[in-house]
NUTOR-458041 format. One record per residue (C-alpha): residue in one letter; x, y, z; residue number from 1. Coordinates in Angstrom, 1 decimal. Example, Ala and Ser with C-alpha at 12.3 -4.5 7.8 and 13.67 -1.06 7.14 Angstrom:
% residues 2
   type     east    north       up   seq
      A     12.3     -4.5      7.8     1
      S     13.7     -1.1      7.1     2
***
This chain:
% residues 417
   type     east    north       up   seq
      M     53.1    -59.1    -87.3     1
      T     50.4    -61.8    -87.4     2
      T     47.7    -61.2    -89.7     3
      G     43.9    -62.2    -87.6     4
      T     40.2    -61.5    -88.1     5
      P     39.8    -57.6    -88.8     6
      L     38.2    -55.8    -85.8     7
      H     34.8    -54.7    -85.9     8
      W     34.5    -51.3    -84.4     9
      H     31.5    -49.5    -83.2    10
      V     30.7    -45.9    -83.1    11
      I     28.3    -44.6    -80.7    12
      A     26.4    -41.5    -80.9    13
      L     25.5    -39.4    -77.6    14
      A     22.7    -37.3    -77.4    15
      K     24.2    -33.7    -77.1    16
      P     21.8    -31.3    -76.3    17
      D     20.8    -28.4    -78.3    18
      K     19.9    -24.5    -77.1    19
      P     16.1    -24.9    -77.1    20
      L     16.0    -28.0    -74.3    21
      M     18.3    -26.0    -72.3    22
      T     16.9    -23.2    -72.1    23
      K     13.6    -24.4    -71.3    24
      I     15.2    -26.3    -68.3    25
      L     16.3    -23.1    -66.8    26
      V     13.2    -20.9    -67.2    27
      A     11.2    -24.2    -65.6    28
      V     13.9    -24.4    -62.4    29
      V     14.2    -20.5    -61.9    30
      A     10.1    -20.7    -61.9    31
      L      9.6    -23.3    -59.6    32
      L     12.4    -21.6    -57.6    33
      V     10.2    -18.4    -57.8    34
      L      6.8    -19.9    -57.1    35
      F      8.8    -21.4    -54.0    36
      L      9.9    -18.6    -52.6    37
      L      6.8    -16.7    -52.9    38
      L      4.9    -19.3    -51.0    39
      R      7.5    -19.6    -49.0    40
      Y      7.0    -15.6    -47.9    41
      F      3.2    -15.8    -48.0    42
      V      3.1    -18.8    -45.8    43
      R      5.7    -17.1    -43.3    44
      K      3.2    -13.8    -43.4    45
      H     -0.1    -15.3    -43.0    46
      G      1.5    -17.2    -39.4    47
      G      3.8    -20.2    -40.8    48
      W      2.7    -23.9    -42.6    49
      R      0.5    -25.1    -39.8    50
      R     -1.9    -22.4    -39.8    51
      C     -1.8    -22.3    -43.6    52
      R     -2.6    -25.7    -43.6    53
      R     -5.8    -24.9    -41.1    54
      R     -7.0    -22.0    -43.7    55
      V     -6.9    -24.2    -46.8    56
      A     -8.1    -27.3    -44.6    57
      R    -11.1    -25.0    -43.7    58
      E    -11.7    -23.3    -47.2    59
      L    -12.0    -26.6    -48.4    60
      T    -14.5    -27.5    -45.9    61
      L    -16.7    -24.9    -46.9    62
      T    -16.4    -25.0    -50.8    63
      R    -17.2    -28.9    -50.4    64
      H    -20.3    -28.1    -48.2    65
      A    -21.3    -25.4    -50.5    66
      F    -21.3    -27.6    -53.7    67
      G    -23.1    -30.2    -51.4    68
      E    -25.7    -28.1    -50.5    69
      P    -28.1    -28.1    -53.1    70
      L    -28.3    -32.0    -52.7    71
      R    -28.7    -32.0    -49.2    72
      A    -31.9    -29.4    -49.1    73
      F    -33.2    -31.1    -51.6    74
      R    -33.1    -34.5    -49.5    75
      R    -34.2    -32.9    -46.5    76
      H    -36.7    -31.2    -48.5    77
      R    -38.2    -35.0    -50.0    78
      R    -37.9    -36.1    -45.9    79
      G    -40.0    -33.1    -45.0    80
      V    -42.8    -33.8    -47.3    81
      R    -42.7    -37.5    -46.5    82
      T    -42.8    -37.0    -42.8    83
      L    -45.8    -34.5    -43.0    84
      A    -47.6    -36.2    -45.4    85
      R    -47.4    -39.5    -43.2    86
      H    -48.6    -37.1    -40.3    87
      L    -51.4    -35.2    -42.1    88
      C    -52.9    -38.1    -43.8    89
      D    -53.6    -40.0    -40.7    90
      P    -56.9    -38.9    -38.9    91
      R    -55.4    -40.2    -35.3    92
      A    -52.7    -38.1    -35.4    93
      G    -54.8    -34.8    -35.6    94
      L    -57.1    -35.5    -33.3    95
      L    -54.1    -36.9    -31.3    96
      V    -52.6    -33.2    -31.3    97
      R    -56.3    -31.5    -30.6    98
      R    -56.7    -33.9    -27.5    99
      L    -53.2    -33.1    -26.2   100
      L    -53.7    -28.9    -26.8   101
      D    -56.8    -29.6    -24.6   102
      A    -55.0    -31.7    -22.2   103
      A    -52.6    -29.0    -21.7   104
      G    -55.3    -26.0    -21.5   105
      A    -56.5    -28.0    -18.3   106
      A    -53.9    -28.9    -16.9   107
      L    -53.3    -24.5    -16.7   108
      G    -56.7    -23.8    -15.8   109
      D    -55.6    -22.5    -12.6   110
      V    -52.9    -19.8    -13.7   111
      P    -54.4    -16.6    -14.6   112
      G    -53.4    -16.0    -18.1   113
      A    -51.3    -19.2    -19.4   114
      F    -52.8    -21.2    -22.6   115
      P    -51.0    -23.4    -24.9   116
      Y    -50.8    -22.2    -28.2   117
      G    -48.1    -24.6    -30.3   118
      L    -47.3    -27.7    -30.4   119
      R    -44.0    -29.7    -31.6   120
      T    -44.4    -33.7    -32.5   121
      E    -41.5    -35.5    -32.9   122
      P    -40.8    -39.5    -32.2   123
      G    -41.6    -40.9    -29.1   124
      G    -42.9    -37.2    -27.8   125
      V    -44.8    -34.4    -28.0   126
      S    -43.5    -30.6    -26.9   127
      V    -46.5    -28.2    -26.2   128
      Q    -45.7    -24.1    -25.9   129
      I    -47.1    -22.2    -23.5   130
      A    -47.7    -19.0    -23.1   131
      A    -47.6    -17.5    -19.1   132
      R    -45.7    -14.8    -17.6   133
      R    -43.9    -17.6    -15.9   134
      L    -44.1    -21.5    -16.7   135
      P    -45.9    -23.2    -13.8   136
      E    -44.6    -26.8    -12.4   137
      P    -46.5    -29.3    -15.1   138
      P    -48.5    -32.0    -13.7   139
      A    -47.6    -35.5    -13.9   140
      P    -47.4    -36.9    -17.2   141
      W    -45.9    -33.9    -18.4   142
      E    -42.8    -32.7    -17.7   143
      A    -40.5    -29.5    -17.8   144
      D    -38.7    -29.6    -21.5   145
      E    -35.0    -28.5    -20.6   146
      L    -34.4    -27.6    -23.8   147
      P    -33.6    -23.6    -24.6   148
      G    -36.4    -21.7    -26.8   149
      P    -39.9    -20.5    -25.4   150
      Q    -41.6    -22.5    -22.5   151
      S    -42.9    -25.8    -23.1   152
      W    -43.6    -28.6    -21.6   153
      Y    -42.6    -32.4    -22.7   154
      L    -44.3    -35.6    -22.6   155
      E    -43.6    -39.0    -24.1   156
      L    -46.1    -40.8    -25.5   157
      D    -45.2    -44.2    -23.9   158
      R    -46.2    -43.2    -21.0   159
      L    -49.8    -42.0    -22.3   160
      E    -49.6    -46.1    -23.3   161
      D    -48.9    -46.8    -19.6   162
      G    -52.0    -45.7    -19.0   163
      A    -51.5    -42.3    -17.6   164
      A    -54.5    -40.0    -17.4   165
      L    -54.9    -36.4    -18.8   166
      P    -57.7    -34.2    -17.8   167
      G    -60.3    -33.4    -19.9   168
      A    -60.9    -29.7    -21.9   169
      V    -61.3    -26.5    -20.2   170
      S    -62.8    -23.4    -21.2   171
      R    -61.1    -20.4    -23.0   172
      G    -62.0    -16.8    -22.7   173
      G    -65.3    -18.1    -20.9   174
      A    -66.9    -20.2    -23.8   175
      R    -65.0    -23.5    -25.0   176
      M    -63.6    -23.4    -28.2   177
      R    -61.9    -26.8    -29.6   178
      P    -58.4    -26.4    -30.5   179
      L    -57.6    -25.0    -34.2   180
      P    -54.0    -26.6    -34.9   181
      V    -52.6    -26.5    -38.5   182
      A    -49.3    -27.6    -39.3   183
      V    -47.0    -24.6    -40.0   184
      G    -43.7    -26.6    -40.9   185
      M    -40.7    -28.7    -40.2   186
      A    -38.4    -28.1    -37.6   187
      D    -35.9    -30.8    -37.9   188
      D    -37.4    -34.0    -37.2   189
      A    -40.2    -32.2    -35.4   190
      C    -43.8    -31.5    -37.3   191
      V    -44.5    -27.8    -35.6   192
      H    -48.5    -26.8    -35.7   193
      L    -49.7    -23.8    -34.2   194
      D    -53.5    -23.5    -32.5   195
      L    -55.5    -20.4    -34.5   196
      A    -57.7    -20.5    -32.2   197
      A    -55.4    -19.4    -29.1   198
      G    -54.6    -15.8    -28.8   199
      P    -55.8    -12.8    -30.9   200
      R    -57.6    -15.3    -33.3   201
      M    -56.2    -12.7    -36.0   202
      I    -53.6    -14.7    -38.0   203
      T    -51.6    -12.7    -40.7   204
      V    -49.0    -14.7    -43.5   205
      E    -46.5    -12.0    -44.4   206
      G    -42.8    -12.2    -46.5   207
      D    -41.8    -13.1    -50.0   208
      S    -44.5    -13.3    -52.5   209
      A    -44.4    -16.3    -54.2   210
      A    -43.5    -18.5    -50.6   211
      R    -46.4    -16.5    -48.4   212
      T    -49.2    -17.2    -51.1   213
      R    -48.2    -21.0    -51.0   214
      L    -48.2    -21.3    -47.4   215
      F    -51.3    -19.3    -47.1   216
      H    -53.0    -21.9    -49.5   217
      A    -51.4    -24.5    -47.5   218
      L    -53.2    -23.4    -44.2   219
      A    -56.7    -22.7    -45.7   220
      A    -56.7    -26.0    -47.3   221
      Q    -55.6    -27.5    -44.0   222
      L    -58.6    -25.2    -42.0   223
      D    -61.2    -26.5    -45.1   224
      R    -60.3    -30.5    -44.7   225
      P    -63.2    -32.6    -43.4   226
      G    -63.1    -33.0    -39.5   227
      S    -60.6    -29.9    -39.2   228
      G    -63.0    -28.4    -36.7   229
      A    -64.1    -25.4    -38.7   230
      S    -66.5    -23.8    -40.6   231
      V    -64.5    -22.3    -43.1   232
      T    -65.4    -19.0    -45.7   233
      L    -63.5    -18.4    -48.7   234
      T    -63.8    -14.6    -50.0   235
      D    -63.1    -13.3    -53.0   236
      G    -59.9    -13.1    -53.6   237
      V    -58.2    -16.2    -51.8   238
      H    -57.4    -18.0    -54.7   239
      P    -57.3    -17.4    -58.3   240
      H    -59.6    -20.4    -59.9   241
      F    -62.0    -19.6    -56.9   242
      H    -64.4    -16.7    -56.6   243
      G    -65.8    -16.6    -52.9   244
      E    -68.3    -14.0    -52.1   245
      R    -66.8    -10.6    -51.2   246
      L    -65.7     -9.8    -48.1   247
      E    -68.1     -7.1    -47.2   248
      T    -71.1     -9.4    -47.6   249
      V    -69.7    -11.7    -45.2   250
      L    -68.2     -9.1    -42.6   251
      R    -72.1     -7.9    -42.8   252
      E    -73.2    -11.5    -42.2   253
      L    -71.0    -12.1    -39.4   254
      E    -71.9     -8.4    -37.7   255
      D    -76.1     -9.1    -38.1   256
      T    -75.5    -12.9    -36.3   257
      P    -76.4    -12.7    -32.8   258
      L    -73.4    -14.0    -30.8   259
      A    -74.1    -17.2    -29.3   260
      E    -74.1    -17.5    -25.2   261
      P    -71.1    -19.4    -23.5   262
      E    -72.4    -23.0    -23.0   263
      E    -70.7    -25.8    -21.0   264
      T    -70.0    -27.9    -23.8   265
      V    -67.4    -27.5    -26.0   266
      T    -68.4    -25.7    -29.3   267
      A    -68.3    -28.5    -32.4   268
      T    -67.1    -25.9    -34.9   269
      T    -65.1    -23.0    -35.0   270
      R    -66.2    -20.3    -37.8   271
      A    -62.7    -19.2    -39.8   272
      V    -62.8    -16.8    -42.5   273
      V    -60.1    -16.8    -45.1   274
      C    -59.2    -13.4    -46.5   275
      A    -56.7    -11.4    -48.7   276
      A    -55.4     -7.7    -48.5   277
      P    -58.5     -6.4    -46.4   278
      T    -58.8     -2.7    -46.8   279
      R    -57.8     -0.9    -43.2   280
      E    -61.5     -0.5    -42.0   281
      Q    -62.4     -4.3    -43.5   282
      A    -59.2     -4.9    -40.7   283
      R    -60.9     -3.0    -38.1   284
      R    -63.4     -4.9    -38.0   285
      L    -62.2     -8.0    -38.5   286
      G    -60.5     -7.5    -35.4   287
      A    -63.7     -6.3    -33.3   288
      L    -65.2    -10.1    -34.6   289
      T    -61.9    -11.8    -33.6   290
      A    -61.3    -10.2    -30.2   291
      S    -65.1    -11.3    -29.2   292
      G    -64.4    -14.9    -30.5   293
      A    -67.0    -15.2    -33.1   294
      V    -64.6    -16.1    -35.8   295
      V    -60.8    -16.7    -36.7   296
      C    -59.2    -15.0    -39.2   297
      L    -56.8    -16.2    -41.7   298
      V    -55.3    -12.9    -44.0   299
      D    -53.0    -12.8    -46.4   300
      G    -50.9    -10.0    -46.2   301
      P    -49.7     -7.2    -43.1   302
      V    -53.1     -6.3    -41.2   303
      P    -52.9     -2.6    -38.4   304
      G    -54.4     -4.1    -34.8   305
      H    -53.5     -7.1    -32.7   306
      S    -52.6    -10.2    -34.5   307
      W    -49.8    -13.3    -34.8   308
      A    -47.6    -12.3    -37.9   309
      L    -46.1    -15.0    -39.5   310
      R    -43.0    -14.3    -41.9   311
      V    -41.9    -16.5    -44.6   312
      D    -39.0    -15.8    -46.3   313
      A    -38.0    -16.9    -50.3   314
      R    -36.3    -20.1    -49.2   315
      G    -39.7    -20.7    -47.0   316
      R    -38.3    -20.0    -43.5   317
      V    -41.3    -19.2    -41.6   318
      T    -40.9    -16.8    -38.6   319
      S    -42.5    -15.2    -35.8   320
      P    -40.1    -14.4    -32.8   321
      E    -43.1    -13.3    -30.8   322
      L    -44.0    -17.0    -30.6   323
      G    -40.9    -18.4    -30.7   324
      L    -42.0    -20.2    -33.9   325
      H    -39.1    -21.0    -36.6   326
      A    -39.7    -23.9    -39.2   327
      D    -39.7    -24.8    -43.0   328
      C    -42.6    -24.4    -44.4   329
      G    -41.8    -25.2    -48.2   330
      P    -42.6    -29.3    -47.8   331
      L    -46.0    -28.1    -46.5   332
      G    -47.6    -26.9    -49.8   333
      R    -47.2    -30.8    -51.5   334
      A    -48.0    -32.8    -47.9   335
      V    -51.4    -30.4    -47.7   336
      A    -52.0    -31.6    -51.4   337
      A    -50.9    -35.2    -51.0   338
      A    -54.0    -35.1    -47.5   339
      V    -56.1    -33.5    -49.9   340
      R    -56.3    -36.2    -52.3   341
      A    -56.3    -39.2    -49.1   342
      D    -59.3    -37.2    -47.7   343
      R    -60.7    -37.5    -50.9   344
      R    -60.0    -41.8    -50.9   345
      R    -61.5    -41.7    -47.7   346
      A    -64.5    -40.4    -48.6   347
      R    -65.2    -42.4    -52.2   348
      R    -64.5    -45.8    -50.0   349
      A    -67.0    -45.1    -47.6   350
      P    -70.2    -42.5    -49.2   351
      E    -72.2    -44.0    -46.1   352
      R    -71.0    -41.8    -43.6   353
      H    -71.4    -38.4    -45.6   354
      R    -74.8    -39.6    -46.3   355
      P    -77.9    -37.9    -43.7   356
      T    -79.1    -40.8    -41.3   357
      E    -82.4    -42.0    -42.6   358
      Q    -85.2    -41.5    -39.2   359
      A    -86.8    -44.7    -38.3   360
      L    -90.3    -45.0    -39.5   361
      E    -92.5    -45.3    -37.1   362
      P    -95.7    -47.9    -37.6   363
      R    -99.2    -46.9    -38.3   364
      V   -101.6    -47.3    -35.5   365
      Q   -105.6    -47.7    -36.3   366
      P   -107.5    -45.0    -34.8   367
      E   -108.7    -47.6    -32.9   368
      Q   -106.2    -49.2    -31.0   369
      Q   -105.1    -45.8    -30.6   370
      A   -108.3    -45.2    -28.4   371
      A   -108.0    -48.7    -26.6   372
      R   -104.7    -47.4    -25.0   373
      S   -105.2    -46.8    -21.3   374
      P   -103.2    -43.0    -20.4   375
      E   -101.7    -45.3    -17.5   376
      L    -99.4    -47.4    -19.3   377
      V    -97.6    -44.1    -21.2   378
      E    -94.0    -44.3    -19.4   379
      E    -93.2    -41.0    -18.6   380
      P    -89.6    -40.3    -20.1   381
      V    -86.8    -40.9    -17.6   382
      P    -84.2    -38.1    -16.9   383
      P    -80.8    -38.8    -17.9   384
      A    -78.3    -39.2    -15.4   385
      P    -75.7    -36.8    -14.6   386
      V    -72.3    -37.9    -16.4   387
      P    -69.4    -38.1    -14.1   388
      A    -66.2    -36.0    -14.8   389
      L    -63.8    -38.0    -17.1   390
      T    -60.2    -38.5    -17.7   391
      V    -58.9    -38.9    -21.0   392
      T    -56.3    -41.7    -21.0   393
      G    -54.2    -42.5    -23.9   394
      A    -56.4    -45.2    -25.5   395
      D    -59.0    -42.3    -25.4   396
      L    -56.7    -39.4    -27.0   397
      L    -58.0    -41.3    -30.3   398
      S    -61.3    -41.1    -30.2   399
      E    -63.2    -38.1    -31.2   400
      P    -65.4    -36.9    -28.1   401
      A    -69.2    -36.7    -28.0   402
      T    -69.4    -33.3    -28.3   403
      A    -68.1    -32.8    -31.6   404
      R    -69.9    -36.1    -33.0   405
      T    -73.1    -34.0    -32.3   406
      R    -72.6    -32.1    -35.4   407
      P    -70.4    -33.3    -38.0   408
      A    -67.3    -30.3    -38.2   409
      Q    -66.9    -29.9    -42.0   410
      A    -66.3    -26.9    -44.1   411
      S    -69.0    -25.2    -45.6   412
      S    -67.1    -24.7    -48.8   413
      T    -66.6    -28.4    -48.8   414
      D    -70.2    -29.2    -48.7   415
      E    -71.2    -26.8    -51.4   416
      Q    -69.1    -28.5    -53.9   417
***
């Protein structure tokens, strides 16, 4: 037996699972197995894994859209405010809308009972909505609108820049009235306008109380802007901070005023009455005045009789099925407020435009000089030459007509302030 170095033994300790750990592992495995069996049962019940995956993907997409809709609605609202404000702040844009409605009316002069009543402006073109039993073939430069919806003609604005001509204004109902367009809201990327002087001339705003009030005030503010073509009378009850005349007093004044005879020239201004919640008798009298063409009436709330009704819901969606009108009027209030501020800035920058023109002073003539004049030397007035019929081209669309320049089209309520 040999003696050597002592051996060093190393003891290795192996972990021995205890009972609680084994219990937890077994419970987890059983739970996963039960969940897998239940999932497999429900998947087979709903048509298999493929259909189940499509359904889950669809539900996830709907959930994502539901959570992202408030942000998209806010962005859409801001974009609508910027588009409408840019359109309303530009006087040339409003003049273009009136001229296009006049041109469409002239093109429909030979069609009995047909008239334009609405207009949609979008980048690069405009679409004029027409009321007619059967839409006639559009003359050049108009084109038939192939999109589904109300009857309309389409016009590319680039064709006007190329020198295409449009006809002038035509008479409406025996007397030539200027169009009275107002912006109603946004439809996709297009600004929707409605001509209040077309149709029954009685327009009511109905629907949700808060949204209806905002739309009603925005339409009334557009009518009251300088250069809108309307002489506005605001009655009591339209706005809580404005106390106007009583509606009964305005009705008696309108009924006592004799109707003007139909003239060959387009009237410079249109009398507009803005009122709220008229009685049944007052609504009947307003209907008679609008039917005679003496006034255009904008009413807050429903009224009996023949009228155009604009119905707005709590989300600001304004609809009028009989007119084929569907738009978002939510951005309209802020856009009109921006346009009114722009009007005030222009008025402060150019105050001489609103001052009355002073008449030129004639030099005094001495009595002896007046007696020395011979009657043979006095020139007889020369009658003016007849004005030939003119056509409206693309450049002429952005200049105010001569009949509108003869009498300034400013609202009466604005002058009183």
